[in-house]
C-alpha positions as CSV (number, residue, x, y, z in Angstrom):
1,M,-5.4,45.7,94.6
2,E,-4.1,44.9,98.1
3,R,-6.5,45.2,101.1
4,R,-4.5,48.1,102.6
5,Q,-4.6,50.1,99.4
6,F,-8.2,49.2,99.0
7,L,-9.0,50.4,102.5
8,Q,-7.3,53.7,101.8
9,W,-9.1,54.2,98.5
10,S,-12.5,52.9,99.5
11,S,-12.5,54.8,102.7
12,A,-12.1,58.0,100.7
13,T,-14.9,56.9,98.4
14,V,-17.3,56.0,101.2
15,L,-16.5,59.2,103.1
16,G,-17.2,61.1,99.9
17,V,-20.6,59.4,99.7
18,V,-21.4,60.2,103.3
19,A,-20.2,63.8,102.9
20,L,-22.4,64.1,99.8
21,G,-25.4,62.8,101.8
22,A,-24.6,65.4,104.5
23,C,-24.6,68.2,101.9
24,T,-27.7,67.1,100.1
25,G,-29.7,65.9,103.0
26,D,-31.5,67.9,105.8
27,S,-29.9,69.0,109.0
28,G,-30.7,65.7,110.6
29,G,-33.6,66.8,112.8
30,N,-36.1,65.0,110.5
31,R,-34.1,62.0,109.8
32,P,-35.5,58.7,111.2
33,Q,-33.3,57.3,114.0
34,G,-31.9,53.8,113.5
35,P,-32.6,51.1,116.1
36,A,-30.7,51.2,119.3
37,P,-27.9,48.6,119.5
38,T,-28.7,45.5,121.3
39,T,-26.6,43.3,123.6
40,T,-28.9,40.3,123.2
41,P,-27.2,37.6,121.2
42,P,-29.0,37.0,117.9
43,T,-30.3,33.6,117.2
44,S,-30.3,31.2,114.2
45,S,-33.3,30.0,112.3
46,S,-33.7,27.2,114.9
47,G,-34.1,29.8,117.7
48,T,-30.8,29.0,119.4
49,A,-27.7,31.2,119.3
50,P,-25.1,29.8,116.9
51,T,-21.7,28.7,118.2
52,D,-18.4,30.4,117.4
53,L,-17.6,27.4,115.3
54,A,-20.8,27.6,113.3
55,L,-20.3,31.3,112.7
56,T,-16.8,30.8,111.5
57,K,-17.7,27.9,109.2
58,T,-20.7,29.9,107.8
59,A,-18.6,33.0,107.1
60,A,-15.9,30.8,105.4
61,S,-18.6,29.2,103.2
62,L,-19.9,32.7,102.2
63,E,-16.4,33.7,101.3
64,A,-16.0,30.6,99.2
65,M,-19.4,31.4,97.6
66,L,-18.3,34.9,96.7
67,I,-15.0,33.7,95.2
68,A,-16.9,31.3,93.0
69,A,-19.5,33.9,92.1
70,Y,-16.9,36.5,91.1
71,Q,-15.0,33.8,89.0
72,K,-18.1,33.0,87.1
73,I,-19.2,36.6,86.6
74,V,-15.8,38.0,85.5
75,T,-15.5,35.2,82.9
76,S,-19.1,35.7,81.6
77,P,-19.5,37.0,78.1
78,L,-22.1,39.4,79.5
79,L,-19.5,41.3,81.4
80,T,-17.7,43.7,79.0
81,N,-16.9,46.8,81.1
82,P,-13.2,46.9,81.8
83,A,-13.6,48.9,85.0
84,V,-16.1,46.4,86.4
85,L,-13.7,43.6,85.5
86,T,-10.9,45.3,87.4
87,L,-13.2,45.8,90.4
88,G,-14.4,42.2,90.3
89,G,-10.8,41.0,90.3
90,A,-9.8,43.1,93.3
91,F,-12.9,42.1,95.3
92,A,-12.3,38.4,94.5
93,Q,-8.7,38.8,95.8
94,H,-10.1,40.2,99.1
95,H,-12.5,37.3,99.5
96,T,-9.6,34.9,98.9
97,Q,-7.7,36.5,101.8
98,H,-10.8,36.5,104.0
99,L,-11.3,32.8,103.4
100,A,-7.7,32.1,104.2
101,A,-8.0,34.0,107.5
102,L,-11.2,32.2,108.5
103,N,-9.8,28.8,107.6
104,G,-6.7,29.6,109.7
105,T,-9.0,30.0,112.6
106,L,-10.8,26.7,111.9
107,T,-7.6,24.7,111.4
108,T,-6.0,26.1,114.5
109,S,-9.1,24.7,116.4
110,G,-8.6,21.3,114.7
111,V,-11.5,21.8,112.3
112,P,-11.1,21.1,108.6
113,A,-10.9,24.1,106.3
114,I,-13.9,25.1,104.3
115,A,-13.5,25.0,100.5
116,A,-17.1,24.6,99.2
117,P,-19.5,27.6,98.7
118,N,-22.4,27.8,101.1
119,D,-24.8,25.2,99.6
120,V,-28.1,26.9,100.6
121,M,-27.1,30.3,99.2
122,E,-25.7,28.7,96.1
123,K,-28.9,26.7,95.4
124,Q,-31.4,29.3,96.4
125,I,-29.8,32.6,95.3
126,V,-26.6,32.4,93.3
127,Q,-27.3,29.8,90.7
128,P,-30.9,30.9,89.9
129,A,-29.7,34.4,89.5
130,L,-26.9,33.4,87.2
131,D,-29.2,31.3,85.1
132,A,-31.7,34.2,84.8
133,A,-29.1,36.8,84.0
134,K,-29.5,38.5,80.6
135,T,-27.3,41.6,81.0
136,Q,-24.2,42.8,82.7
137,D,-26.4,44.8,85.1
138,D,-28.1,41.6,86.2
139,L,-24.7,40.1,87.1
140,M,-23.6,43.1,89.0
141,H,-26.9,43.3,90.9
142,L,-26.3,39.8,92.0
143,L,-22.8,40.7,93.4
144,F,-24.3,43.7,95.2
145,T,-27.0,41.5,96.7
146,L,-24.4,38.9,97.9
147,E,-22.0,41.6,99.3
148,A,-24.9,43.2,101.2
149,A,-26.0,39.9,102.7
150,T,-22.5,38.9,103.6
151,A,-21.7,42.3,105.2
152,Q,-24.8,42.0,107.3
153,T,-23.9,38.5,108.3
154,Y,-20.6,39.7,109.7
155,V,-22.5,42.3,111.8
156,Y,-24.7,39.5,113.0
157,A,-21.7,37.3,113.7
158,G,-19.9,40.1,115.5
159,G,-22.8,40.3,118.0
160,A,-23.2,36.5,118.3
161,A,-19.6,35.4,118.7
162,T,-18.4,34.9,122.3
163,R,-14.7,35.1,121.7
164,P,-13.3,38.6,121.6
165,D,-10.7,37.7,119.0
166,L,-13.3,36.1,116.7
167,R,-15.5,39.2,117.1
168,S,-12.5,41.3,116.0
169,T,-11.9,39.1,113.0
170,M,-15.6,39.2,112.0
171,M,-15.9,43.0,112.3
172,S,-12.6,43.5,110.5
173,I,-13.7,41.4,107.5
174,G,-17.2,42.9,107.7
175,G,-15.7,46.4,107.3
176,I,-14.2,45.3,103.9
177,E,-17.5,43.7,102.9
178,A,-19.4,46.9,103.8
179,R,-17.0,48.9,101.6
180,H,-17.6,46.4,98.7
181,R,-21.3,47.0,99.2
182,A,-21.0,50.8,99.3
183,I,-18.8,51.0,96.2
184,L,-21.0,48.6,94.2
185,G,-24.1,50.5,95.4
186,V,-22.7,53.9,94.2
187,E,-20.9,52.8,91.0
188,I,-23.1,50.0,89.8
189,E,-26.5,50.3,91.4
190,N,-26.6,54.1,91.3
191,L,-28.1,54.2,94.8
192,R,-28.6,57.3,96.8
193,V,-26.9,57.8,100.1
194,E,-30.1,57.4,102.0
195,D,-30.6,54.0,100.2
196,L,-27.2,52.8,101.2
197,F,-27.3,54.1,104.7
198,P,-31.0,54.3,105.7
199,D,-30.3,54.1,109.4
200,A,-27.7,55.1,112.0
201,F,-26.9,51.5,112.7
202,A,-26.3,48.6,110.3
203,P,-28.9,45.8,110.5
204,S,-27.7,43.1,112.9
205,D,-30.2,40.3,112.3
206,N,-29.4,37.1,110.4
207,P,-30.0,37.9,106.7
208,L,-29.4,34.3,105.4
209,P,-32.0,31.9,104.3
210,P,-33.1,29.2,106.8
211,D,-30.5,26.4,107.2
212,A,-27.7,28.5,105.6
213,L,-25.9,28.6,109.0
214,L,-23.5,25.7,109.1
215,T,-23.2,23.5,112.2
């Protein structure tokens, strides 16, 4: 599935989820308000704001991580649902396109392209979860977790980047990641609207483990 087709299809899906929440929720008067947006640049685990280069390299390593994770999961004998296999294939294609776009930014700046998955995420989250997986649901929960963390990372990166063109790239890709999260949340995790969208604003802090930001 091409990104443009996916955007059209997933936008309808997400809008349907939001509309459902509006129909089943209250009038909004009792809903907790999300945090006000901040203009303060977020910081890395070291306490300093990451550079544009670090953000781009980290995002590329997360895309490489997701590509590898989807490849392992769609070929796993635990995964038998044809619809999930189709979804996984489409999402993996999107991540391949994202990685190419980010690597284009890197190579234009004279920096080598990123091919390897994010080492910290791979060792601390992906591989332990794959080793412990016993069912198809375990595998899909891992994908939901990775998509959620990656989507939030793009929100974080959009606020931390200093170049307008890089901010645009981060938020454009982040929108696709957020759609992945929403679709997996509804179709796989069976989450309620208030679980998927608990606040008016997406979290903008760094969701990655310490040292996962590349330098």
